[in-house]
N, C-alpha and C positions, 0 to 999 in steps of 0.2 A: 697281392698281399699274402703273406705267409700265414700259417696256422696261428690262432690267437695265443698270446702269451699268458701264462699263469701269473696272476697278480693277487696281492693280498686284498682283502675286502677294504673298501674305502667309503668315506662319506663324501658324497658328491652333490653339489648344487647345480640344478639345471634351470637356466633362464631361457624361456621360449619352449617350454615343455608341451604346450598344447598345439603346436604346429606339427606338420607331417614328419619332418626329420627329428624334431624334439621328442615326439611320441615314440618313434622307432628307437631312438637312443635310450630313452627311459626303459623301454621293454628289454633292451639288450643289457643294460646296466643291472636291472633287477634279476635277470636270468643268470648273470654272473655272480650274484650274491652281494652286490654293493648296496649300501644304504643311500637312498636317493631323496633329496629334498627338492621340490619343485616350487619356484616362486611364480605364482599365477594370479591374475586378476579375477578369473572366473574358476573357482575350484570345481564347479559342476562339470567343467569341460574335460576333467580327467577322472577315470574310474579309480576308486580306492583299491589299493593292492598292498599286500604284505611288503614291507620294506620301503614304501613310498610315503613321504610326509608332505602334505600340501601346506604351503604358507601363503596366505593371501597378502598380496602386495604388488606394487608396480615397479617395473625395472627402471622407470624414470625417476623414482623416489630414492635418493641416495641413502636415507635413513633405513628404508625397508630393505634395500640391497645389503647394507652394512650388517643389519641384524641377521639376514639369511646367510651371509658368507661366514659369519663367526662360527668356528668349530668344524668347518669343512676341510677336507683334504684336497679338493679340487673343485673347479668351476667349469661347467660346460655351457656354452652360449649358442643358441640357435634362434636368436631373435629375428623377427621380420614382420612384414605386413602381409596379411592374407587376404586383403580386400581386392576387389577387381582392379587390375593395373590401369585400365583406362580411366576409371574414376580417380585413382590416386594421381595419375599423370596430369589430368586436366582440372580436377576439382580439389585435389588433396584428399588424404584419408579421412574417413568419418570417425573411426574408433581408435586408431593407433597413431601416435605422433610420428611425423615423417622422420625424425631423428632417433627413432627407437633403437636402431642398431648401434649407432655411435655413442649416444648418451648412455644407454643401458650398459654398454661394454665399458665405457669410461667409469661409470659408477662402480662396476664390479672390480675393475683394476684398482681403483682407489681403496676399496674395502679390502681387497686381497693384500695389498701392501700393509694396511693397518693391522690386519689379523695374522700376517705371516703365512698366508696360503700361496703356494708357489705355482701349482699346475693349472694352466688355463688353456682350454680347447675351444676354439671359436669357428663356427661355420660362417664363411662369407660367400663369395660368388666367384666362379671362374671368370676371369677377365678383368679383375681388379688387382691392384698391387703387383706382385711378382709375375702374374700371368697376363697382365694387360696387353703386352705386345703379342701374345699368342692368339688373341681373339680374331676369329674370321670376320670378314667384312659384313656378313649377314647378321652376326651377333652385334657388331658395332652399330649397325643401323637400328636394330631392335632396341638396344640400350638407349640410343639417342631419342628415338621416336616414342618409346613406350615407358622406359624404366629410368630415364635420366635422373630424376630426384633421388630414387632409391639407390642407384649406382653411386651417385655422389656421396650419399651417406655411408655406403659400404666402403668407399675409399677412405673416408675419415676413420671408420671403425677399424679397417685393416691396418692403417698406420698406427693407431693407438695401441693395437696389440703388439706390433713389431717394436714399438718404443717403450713397452711396458716394463722391461727388465725382468719379467717373469719367465717361467718355463712354459712358453707358449707353443701352440700348434694351430696353424690356420688350415682349415679344411675347405677346399674350393670345389664343390660339385659343379658339373656341367648341367645341362637341362634335366630337371627332376621329373620323375614320373611316379605314379602310384602303382601299387601291386605288392603282393605278399613275398615276392622273390627277394632274397637277401644274399646273393652270391657276394663273395669278396670283390669289391670294386677294383678296377685297374687304378693303381696309384702311381703318381710321379711327382718328384720334387723338382723336376725340370719343366713342368707345364705340359708334358706330353699327354695325349688322351687316346683312349681306345674308341669306343662308340660314344657319340655326343649325347648320350642319355644314360641316366643312372637312377635306380629306384631309391626312394627315400629310405626304404628298409636297408638297402646296402649302405647308404650314407650313415644311418643310425648305427649300423654294425661297426663301421670304421670309427665313428666318434667315440663309441663306448670303449673300444680297444685303445684308442689314442690317449684316453684319460689316464690309464694306468701304465702305459709303456714309455720308456725313454727314447724309443726308436725315432720318433718324429719331432722331438723337441727342437724348437728354433727353426722349423721348416714350414714352408707353404706347400701343401700337398693337394695336387689336382686329383679329383675323383671322377671317374667316368666308367662307362660300362665296359666289361671285358671285350677285347677285340675279337672279331670273328676268327675262327680257326682257318 
């Protein structure tokens, strides 16, 4: 990925701001001078910062999403389930609806259409939609055994974005890892990857840049770690 482009300050709604990638994206957006609104169920999960507005609401609630979208320049979605994947697979999630990705995204798309907001950046998963055929057998087995319900919901989410008619960008990171390092990730619109692991900080960096750039509009972008020299 090239050096960040200079963009005007924007008003950006982030849905999924309390997750790892969402937090990283919020930090990058604020550092770039944007005004960020986070739609959250638990406001105590995010630290108050200049330029960050916390709106208490649920992504599953169309009315709450509609209110949050009004007046924004763009929407960034990093919705997901942070609970133990074994529990989710065999017992279902305890705190987050299984369809949080698809339904939350569809609520945002409908609200964006009503309010004339065009730019939509969504983090999904490498191995769904345009990159499904690129998945290695080991990931296919993992998806089936452990993440099947969540992957199915991600497929619905992915297709909703593609069919939205908006200025959309789909970001598909490979295996996510924690860590403070935020190098520019290896990006590909053809599904190619470097290392099969990328930090959430790096993903947040890409998401924040994609919100204001025309470069990736209408494309699915695979995000991975920079290939070894």
